[in-house]
C-alpha positions in Angstrom: 20.1 -43.4 -35.4 18.9 -40.6 -33.2 16.9 -38.1 -35.0 17.4 -34.7 -34.5 15.1 -30.7 -35.0 17.0 -27.6 -35.0 14.7 -24.5 -33.7 15.6 -21.0 -33.2 16.7 -19.5 -36.1 15.6 -16.4 -37.5 15.9 -12.5 -38.2 18.3 -10.9 -35.7 20.1 -7.3 -34.8 23.7 -6.8 -34.4 23.8 -7.2 -30.9 21.0 -9.4 -30.1 21.5 -12.7 -27.8 19.9 -15.7 -29.7 19.6 -19.6 -28.6 19.0 -22.5 -30.7 17.3 -25.5 -29.3 18.0 -29.2 -31.0 15.2 -31.8 -30.1 17.2 -35.2 -30.1 14.8 -38.0 -30.8 16.5 -41.3 -30.1 19.8 -42.4 -28.1 22.9 -40.4 -28.4 26.2 -39.5 -26.3 27.2 -36.5 -28.1 26.0 -33.3 -30.0 27.8 -30.3 -31.3 27.0 -27.4 -33.5 28.2 -27.0 -36.7 27.8 -23.5 -38.5 28.3 -22.8 -42.6 28.3 -19.6 -43.9 27.3 -18.7 -47.9 30.3 -20.6 -49.6 32.6 -21.7 -46.5 33.2 -25.0 -45.4 30.8 -25.9 -41.9 32.5 -25.4 -39.0 32.1 -27.3 -35.5 32.0 -24.5 -32.9 30.7 -26.2 -29.4 29.9 -29.6 -28.1 28.5 -31.7 -25.3 28.1 -34.6 -23.8 24.7 -36.3 -22.7 26.7 -38.1 -19.7 28.6 -35.5 -17.7 27.9 -32.3 -19.2 31.4 -31.9 -20.3 31.5 -29.2 -22.8 33.9 -27.2 -25.5 33.5 -24.3 -27.3 35.4 -22.9 -30.4 37.8 -20.1 -29.8 35.4 -18.6 -32.9 32.4 -18.2 -30.2 34.1 -18.9 -26.9 33.3 -16.1 -23.9 30.1 -15.3 -26.3 28.5 -18.2 -26.4 26.8 -21.2 -23.8 26.1 -24.3 -24.4 24.0 -26.6 -22.4 21.7 -29.6 -22.1 18.3 -31.1 -21.0 18.7 -34.2 -20.4 15.1 -34.5 -19.3 14.1 -32.7 -22.7 16.8 -34.2 -25.1 17.3 -30.9 -26.2 21.1 -29.0 -26.0 20.5 -25.3 -26.6 23.2 -23.1 -28.0 23.0 -19.7 -26.6 25.0 -16.6 -28.4 25.5 -13.4 -27.4 26.1 -10.0 -28.9 25.5 -11.5 -32.7 27.4 -9.8 -35.0 27.0 -9.5 -38.9 30.0 -12.0 -38.9 27.3 -14.6 -37.7 25.2 -15.5 -40.7 24.9 -19.0 -41.5 23.4 -22.2 -41.3 22.9 -24.0 -38.0 23.3 -27.4 -37.8 23.0 -30.1 -34.6 24.9 -32.9 -34.9 24.7 -36.3 -33.0 26.9 -39.3 -32.2 26.4 -42.4 -30.0 30.0 -43.2 -29.3 31.6 -40.2 -30.1 33.0 -38.1 -26.3 33.8 -34.6 -27.4 35.9 -33.0 -25.3 39.1 -30.7 -25.0 41.8 -33.3 -24.8 40.0 -35.5 -28.0 39.9 -31.4 -29.6 43.4 -30.4 -28.8 44.9 -32.4 -32.0 41.9 -32.9 -33.8 39.3 -30.0 -35.7 35.7 -31.2 -35.2 34.9 -32.3 -38.5 31.6 -33.0 -39.9 32.9 -36.8 -40.5 32.6 -36.7 -36.9 28.7 -37.0 -35.9 26.6 -39.6 -37.7 22.7 -38.1 -37.6 22.1 -34.5 -38.7 19.4 -31.9 -38.3 18.0 -30.2 -41.6 19.5 -26.8 -40.4 17.9 -23.0 -39.4 18.9 -20.6 -40.9 20.4 -17.0 -38.9 20.2 -14.0 -40.6 21.3 -11.1 -38.6 20.9 -7.1 -39.9 22.6 -4.3 -38.7 
């Protein structure tokens, strides 16, 4: 099972950009970012595959976010631009050694926490107006 450590969360102002990083120790095939706002379900917002960099961004973040990987550093980053007061949440990265995450898979399937076997501890993002 891969160990994941998130970083980059904190307090930001509305309109700022924020980059979250997920450092992986161990083998993985796909890494995803989820977020969970208070009182809401954990939502999958992006994923990327280690092998070829194929990526997916949910409609809720597409156009304002970028996911990238650095295989040499075993790190996946999520950059969010123009954060809004709707963005505050705990952001988690999750990994799976078998999954291949792309638009075809997600065309008829909603990314679920159950799809991923390894989880980081989460990093809090707070947005001030």
